[in-house]
SETIMAR-300251 format. One line per 8 residues: for each residue x, y, z of C-alpha. Coordinates in nm, 2 decimals. Example, Ala and Ser with C-alpha at 12.3 -4.5 7.8 and 13.67 -1.06 7.14 Angstrom:
BEGIN
1.23:-0.45:0.78 | 1.37:-0.11:0.71
//
This chain:
BEGIN
-2.69:-4.72:0.09 | -2.64:-4.35:0.07 | -2.50:-4.34:0.42 | -2.25:-4.61:0.35 | -2.15:-4.43:0.03 | -2.09:-4.10:0.23 | -1.89:-4.29:0.49 | -1.67:-4.45:0.23
-1.61:-4.11:0.06 | -1.52:-3.94:0.39 | -1.29:-4.23:0.48 | -1.12:-4.21:0.14 | -1.06:-3.84:0.18 | -0.91:-3.88:0.53 | -0.68:-4.16:0.40 | -0.56:-3.92:0.13
-0.54:-3.60:0.33 | -0.41:-3.69:0.67 | -0.07:-3.82:0.56 | -0.01:-3.48:0.40 | -0.09:-3.27:0.71 | 0.21:-3.37:0.93 | 0.44:-3.31:0.63 | 0.39:-2.93:0.63
0.39:-2.90:1.01 | 0.70:-3.12:1.05 | 0.87:-2.94:0.77 | 0.81:-2.61:0.95 | 0.91:-2.77:1.29 | 1.24:-2.88:1.13 | 1.30:-2.53:1.00 | 1.24:-2.34:1.32
1.37:-2.59:1.57 | 1.72:-2.43:1.59 | 1.55:-2.09:1.63 | 1.33:-2.20:1.92 | 1.62:-2.38:2.08 | 1.82:-2.06:2.05 | 2.10:-2.23:1.85 | 2.07:-1.97:1.57
1.94:-1.63:1.49 | 1.62:-1.65:1.28 | 1.39:-1.42:1.09 | 1.09:-1.54:0.89 | 0.82:-1.43:0.65 | 0.54:-1.42:0.75 | 0.68:-1.32:1.09 | 0.46:-1.56:1.29
0.60:-1.87:1.11 | 0.90:-1.87:1.34 | 0.68:-1.90:1.65 | 0.38:-2.10:1.53 | 0.46:-2.44:1.37 | 0.12:-2.45:1.19 | 0.21:-2.13:0.99 | 0.44:-2.23:0.70
0.74:-2.01:0.63 | 0.73:-1.85:0.28 | 1.09:-1.74:0.35 | 1.33:-1.79:0.64 | 1.69:-1.70:0.72 | 1.90:-1.87:0.99 | 2.23:-1.72:1.10 | 2.51:-1.85:1.32
2.87:-1.74:1.38 | 3.16:-1.96:1.27 | 3.38:-2.12:1.54 | 3.61:-1.82:1.49 | 3.38:-1.52:1.45 | 3.64:-1.35:1.23 | 3.58:-1.62:0.97 | 3.23:-1.48:0.91
2.88:-1.61:0.96 | 2.69:-1.90:0.81 | 2.37:-1.79:0.65 | 2.10:-2.03:0.55 | 1.80:-1.90:0.35 | 1.49:-2.11:0.28 | 1.23:-2.01:0.02 | 0.93:-2.19:-0.12
1.04:-2.35:-0.44 | 0.68:-2.39:-0.57 | 0.70:-2.04:-0.73 | 0.89:-2.07:-1.06 | 1.04:-1.75:-1.20 | 1.09:-1.62:-0.84 | 1.38:-1.48:-0.64 | 1.45:-1.47:-0.26
1.69:-1.23:-0.09 | 1.84:-1.15:0.25 | 1.98:-0.80:0.31 | 2.15:-0.60:0.58 | 2.04:-0.25:0.62 | 2.14:0.04:0.85 | 1.78:0.19:0.85 | 1.55:-0.09:0.75
1.42:0.09:0.44 | 1.60:-0.11:0.17 | 1.82:0.16:0.02 | 2.19:0.12:-0.05 | 2.20:-0.21:0.13 | 2.39:-0.53:0.05 | 2.20:-0.85:-0.01 | 2.24:-1.21:-0.13
1.97:-1.35:-0.36 | 1.88:-1.70:-0.48 | 1.66:-1.76:-0.78 | 1.46:-2.03:-0.95 | 1.39:-1.96:-1.31 | 1.06:-2.04:-1.50 | 1.23:-2.36:-1.63 | 1.34:-2.46:-1.27
1.71:-2.36:-1.31 | 1.87:-2.25:-0.98 | 2.11:-1.95:-0.95 | 2.24:-1.72:-0.69 | 2.42:-1.38:-0.67 | 2.51:-1.08:-0.47 | 2.41:-0.72:-0.50 | 2.34:-0.38:-0.35
2.02:-0.18:-0.37 | 2.00:0.16:-0.54 | 1.74:0.33:-0.32 | 1.41:0.22:-0.47 | 1.52:0.25:-0.83 | 1.68:-0.10:-0.87 | 1.98:-0.31:-0.78 | 2.34:-0.33:-0.88
2.49:-0.68:-0.93 | 2.81:-0.74:-0.74 | 3.09:-0.97:-0.84 | 3.06:-1.31:-0.67 | 3.27:-1.31:-0.35 | 3.23:-0.94:-0.27 | 3.02:-0.99:0.04 | 2.99:-1.37:0.06
3.18:-1.68:-0.01 | 3.09:-2.05:-0.07 | 2.75:-1.94:-0.20 | 2.54:-2.24:-0.30 | 2.18:-2.30:-0.38 | 1.99:-2.63:-0.39 | 1.63:-2.74:-0.44 | 1.61:-2.92:-0.10
1.77:-3.03:0.21 | 1.80:-3.40:0.33 | 1.70:-3.30:0.68 | 1.38:-3.12:0.56 | 1.07:-3.22:0.38 | 1.07:-3.12:0.01 | 0.93:-2.79:-0.09 | 1.21:-2.54:-0.01
1.48:-2.37:-0.21 | 1.79:-2.38:0.02 | 2.06:-2.12:-0.02 | 2.38:-2.12:0.20 | 2.68:-1.89:0.22 | 2.93:-1.75:0.46 | 2.88:-1.38:0.51 | 3.21:-1.20:0.52
3.29:-1.01:0.84 | 3.35:-0.69:0.66 | 3.32:-0.55:0.31 | 3.36:-0.21:0.13 | 3.09:-0.17:-0.14 | 3.02:0.14:-0.35 | 3.19:0.38:-0.10 | 3.01:0.21:0.20
3.17:-0.01:0.46 | 2.99:-0.30:0.63 | 3.11:-0.49:0.94 | 2.89:-0.75:1.09 | 3.11:-0.77:1.40 | 3.12:-0.40:1.49 | 2.77:-0.29:1.38 | 2.41:-0.39:1.43
2.19:-0.42:1.12 | 1.82:-0.45:1.03 | 1.77:-0.79:0.87 | 1.57:-0.76:0.54 | 1.38:-1.04:0.37 | 1.22:-0.99:0.03 | 1.10:-1.20:-0.26 | 0.94:-1.14:-0.60
0.92:-1.23:-0.96 | 1.21:-1.25:-1.21 | 1.20:-1.05:-1.53 | 1.20:-1.22:-1.87 | 1.58:-1.18:-1.89 | 1.62:-1.34:-1.54 | 1.70:-1.01:-1.36 | 1.53:-0.92:-1.03
1.20:-0.74:-1.06 | 1.03:-0.53:-0.79 | 0.95:-0.74:-0.48 | 0.61:-0.88:-0.40 | 0.68:-0.92:-0.03 | 0.93:-0.77:0.21 | 0.99:-0.76:0.58 | 1.24:-0.59:0.81
1.34:-0.64:1.16 | 1.20:-0.35:1.37 | 1.53:-0.27:1.53 | 1.90:-0.31:1.44 | 2.01:-0.66:1.55 | 2.35:-0.80:1.66 | 2.41:-1.08:1.42 | 2.61:-1.27:1.68
2.30:-1.31:1.89 | 2.06:-1.61:1.88 | 1.69:-1.65:1.90 | 1.39:-1.53:1.70 | 1.35:-1.18:1.55 | 0.99:-1.07:1.52 | 0.90:-0.82:1.25 | 0.69:-0.52:1.32
0.39:-0.58:1.08 | 0.23:-0.24:1.15 | 0.21:-0.02:0.84 | 0.46:0.27:0.88 | 0.32:0.58:1.03 | 0.39:0.81:0.73 | 0.20:0.57:0.50 | -0.10:0.58:0.74
-0.07:0.96:0.76 | -0.06:0.98:0.38 | -0.37:0.76:0.34 | -0.56:0.94:0.62 | -0.49:1.29:0.47 | -0.58:1.18:0.12 | -0.90:1.01:0.24 | -1.01:1.33:0.43
-0.92:1.54:0.12 | -1.11:1.35:-0.15 | -1.38:1.17:0.04 | -1.47:1.44:0.28 | -1.37:1.79:0.17 | -1.36:1.78:-0.21 | -1.68:1.59:-0.26 | -1.87:1.84:-0.04
-1.71:2.14:-0.22 | -1.82:2.00:-0.55 | -2.18:1.94:-0.43 | -2.20:2.30:-0.30 | -2.06:2.45:-0.62 | -2.29:2.24:-0.84 | -2.62:2.26:-0.66 | -2.62:2.55:-0.41
-2.54:2.87:-0.61 | -2.89:3.00:-0.56 | -2.91:2.91:-0.19 | -2.88:3.15:0.11 | -3.07:3.41:-0.09 | -2.84:3.68:-0.21 | -2.65:3.70:0.12 | -2.28:3.78:0.09
-1.98:3.81:0.32 | -1.73:4.08:0.23 | -1.91:4.11:-0.10 | -1.87:3.74:-0.18 | -2.16:3.50:-0.21 | -2.19:3.24:0.07 | -2.18:2.94:-0.16 | -1.85:3.06:-0.32
-1.69:3.13:0.02 | -1.78:2.77:0.13 | -1.65:2.62:-0.20 | -1.33:2.82:-0.20 | -1.25:2.76:0.17 | -1.31:2.39:0.14 | -1.09:2.36:-0.17 | -0.81:2.56:-0.01
-0.83:2.33:0.29 | -0.83:2.03:0.05 | -0.51:2.15:-0.13 | -0.34:2.20:0.21 | -0.43:1.85:0.32 | -0.33:1.70:-0.02 | 0.01:1.87:-0.01 | 0.07:1.74:0.34
-0.03:1.39:0.22 | 0.22:1.42:-0.08 | 0.50:1.54:0.15 | 0.44:1.25:0.40 | 0.47:0.98:0.13 | 0.77:1.14:-0.03 | 0.95:1.16:0.31 | 0.87:0.79:0.36
0.98:0.67:0.02 | 1.25:0.92:-0.05 | 1.18:0.97:-0.42 | 0.92:0.93:-0.70 | 0.85:0.56:-0.76 | 0.62:0.49:-1.05 | 0.57:0.12:-1.03 | 0.19:0.09:-1.00
-0.13:0.24:-1.11 | -0.17:0.40:-0.77 | 0.12:0.64:-0.82 | 0.01:0.75:-1.17 | -0.35:0.81:-1.08 | -0.24:1.00:-0.77 | -0.01:1.21:-0.99 | -0.30:1.30:-1.23
-0.54:1.39:-0.95 | -0.27:1.61:-0.77 | -0.17:1.79:-1.09 | -0.54:1.87:-1.18 | -0.61:1.98:-0.82 | -0.31:2.22:-0.81 | -0.41:2.35:-1.16 | -0.76:2.45:-1.03
-0.67:2.75:-0.82 | -0.41:2.88:-1.07 | -0.67:2.86:-1.34 | -0.92:3.04:-1.13 | -0.68:3.34:-1.09 | -0.71:3.40:-1.47 | -1.09:3.36:-1.50 | -1.28:3.63:-1.67
-1.59:3.81:-1.53 | -1.92:3.62:-1.51 | -2.07:3.83:-1.79 | -1.77:3.80:-2.02 | -1.86:3.63:-2.36 | -1.58:3.37:-2.31 | -1.66:3.29:-1.95 | -1.81:2.96:-2.06
-1.47:2.83:-2.17 | -1.33:2.88:-1.82 | -1.64:2.71:-1.67 | -1.60:2.40:-1.89 | -1.22:2.38:-1.82 | -1.27:2.43:-1.45 | -1.55:2.17:-1.44 | -1.35:1.91:-1.65
-1.03:1.95:-1.45 | -1.21:1.93:-1.12 | -1.40:1.61:-1.21 | -1.09:1.45:-1.37 | -0.90:1.51:-1.04 | -1.19:1.37:-0.84 | -1.23:1.06:-1.05 | -0.86:0.99:-1.06
-0.85:1.03:-0.68 | -1.12:0.77:-0.64 | -0.93:0.54:-0.87 | -0.61:0.61:-0.67 | -0.78:0.51:-0.34 | -0.93:0.19:-0.49 | -0.59:0.10:-0.65 | -0.45:0.05:-0.30
-0.57:-0.30:-0.36 | -0.28:-0.35:-0.60 | -0.01:-0.24:-0.35 | 0.19:-0.50:-0.17 | 0.30:-0.27:0.10 | -0.05:-0.20:0.24 | -0.33:-0.44:0.32 | -0.67:-0.28:0.40
-0.96:-0.49:0.51 | -1.26:-0.55:0.28 | -1.49:-0.31:0.48 | -1.28:-0.02:0.38 | -1.36:-0.08:0.01 | -1.72:-0.15:0.08 | -1.76:0.18:0.26 | -1.57:0.36:-0.02
-1.80:0.20:-0.28 | -2.10:0.30:-0.08 | -1.97:0.66:-0.06 | -1.95:0.68:-0.44 | -2.30:0.54:-0.48 | -2.43:0.80:-0.23 | -2.23:1.08:-0.40 | -2.38:1.00:-0.74
-2.73:0.96:-0.59 | -2.71:1.31:-0.43 | -2.61:1.46:-0.77 | -2.91:1.28:-0.94 | -3.15:1.38:-0.67 | -3.04:1.74:-0.66 | -3.05:1.76:-1.04 | -3.40:1.61:-1.05
-3.51:1.86:-0.78 | -3.37:2.15:-0.98 | -3.56:2.04:-1.29 | -3.88:2.00:-1.09 | -3.83:2.34:-0.93 | -3.78:2.51:-1.27 | -4.11:2.34:-1.39 | -4.29:2.45:-1.08
-4.17:2.82:-1.11 | -4.27:2.84:-1.47 | -4.61:2.68:-1.43 | -4.73:2.86:-1.12 | -4.74:3.22:-1.00 | -4.57:3.18:-0.67 | -4.49:3.51:-0.49 | -4.17:3.36:-0.36
-3.84:3.42:-0.55 | -3.74:3.13:-0.77 | -3.42:3.08:-0.56 | -3.64:3.01:-0.25 | -3.85:2.74:-0.40 | -3.76:2.41:-0.25 | -3.49:2.57:-0.03 | -3.59:2.37:0.27
-3.53:2.04:0.08 | -3.19:2.16:-0.05 | -3.08:2.25:0.30 | -3.20:1.91:0.44 | -3.01:1.72:0.17 | -2.69:1.92:0.23 | -2.71:1.86:0.61 | -2.78:1.49:0.54
-2.48:1.46:0.31 | -2.25:1.64:0.55 | -2.35:1.38:0.82 | -2.30:1.09:0.58 | -1.96:1.19:0.46 | -1.84:1.29:0.81 | -1.93:0.95:0.94 | -1.79:0.76:0.64
-1.46:0.96:0.64 | -1.41:0.91:1.01 | -1.46:0.53:0.98 | -1.23:0.51:0.68 | -0.96:0.71:0.86 | -0.99:0.49:1.17 | -0.95:0.18:0.95 | -0.63:0.32:0.80
-0.49:0.42:1.14 | -0.57:0.10:1.32 | -0.51:-0.15:1.04 | -0.19:-0.36:1.02 | -0.02:-0.51:0.72
//
């Protein structure tokens, strides 16, 4: 009885599900058939949807010249209409970085109302709406196409051969352009919000050509450089510098170098190196983005950690002598600022999860979480060891100086921690360098 029941259940599921499978595949086949047949120029998102019929296109643009090229080009943009309160856009860029570039967008409001418009981007700070007809004519948007299965927003227009917009000239016959695709949510007032997804053709394309344009899905080099430098800074260098300053002031006997204690030389050298790496990381991301862009938690936490880090050496310049009655104020401020910077930096790295432009694999975050657990554990172990050492010194009459009690254990823990953070930092950096969007 149970076997018959399972058979009937499986049969019922197959009857319900199988008819739905060809719909999505056939829909995608219909979309990309003119691309594969080299009838039109096509660019899709995700990129593999134009070459693999089993991968649905979230967004696709098809382009073809009019009979008379001087009459313009027919653009057809398809976007998934399952997302209410969403916009889809196609842009033309001279550098592929979505700044001062013309675009056409089609929207579906939260109530399902369709609309379309034209605009030009203002760097990364927003968009300026253009009067209809500035760069396109016969702009229409519908919720479907008779030749396609349902599920796509369809936007069509004729791109003008040339246009002069905000002191910039565009000519699709004389110039090559990067093709941009982007989509994202609409604001409450119906305006375009920051994109959720974007893609750019890797090289400028002649719009009169035909075939399929494949996007370069690799994360830009400057973003990977930024991530690598910041990971080395905060996971590797700063955490080690903090451990040394907190637990190793009594190590290395009273040895000095140029009159300065060894622990302080190590701490100061590591922090100077960390500041250099952090500044290089900040420069690399600003060169890539071109300006400050505070649109996520990542940027604000990064700003807090950077400001606190830069404050540290300047504050240290004005510290009073160790025996000054107000030295404790500096110690607390220096401790608080350093730990705030470190905590904010950890939050900054974890907040990469919220970014749309970077996709790191899960192992990255597991290793990062493991590092934090080990870092906290080292502090607890060393603090416990110091408490036990103090008790041992006061309860015994050891001939050895107090600073030498348990020194072998401290050095072992320091060497172990150096190995752990070196390995974890190298793995994290390799993930950043080798990963793709």
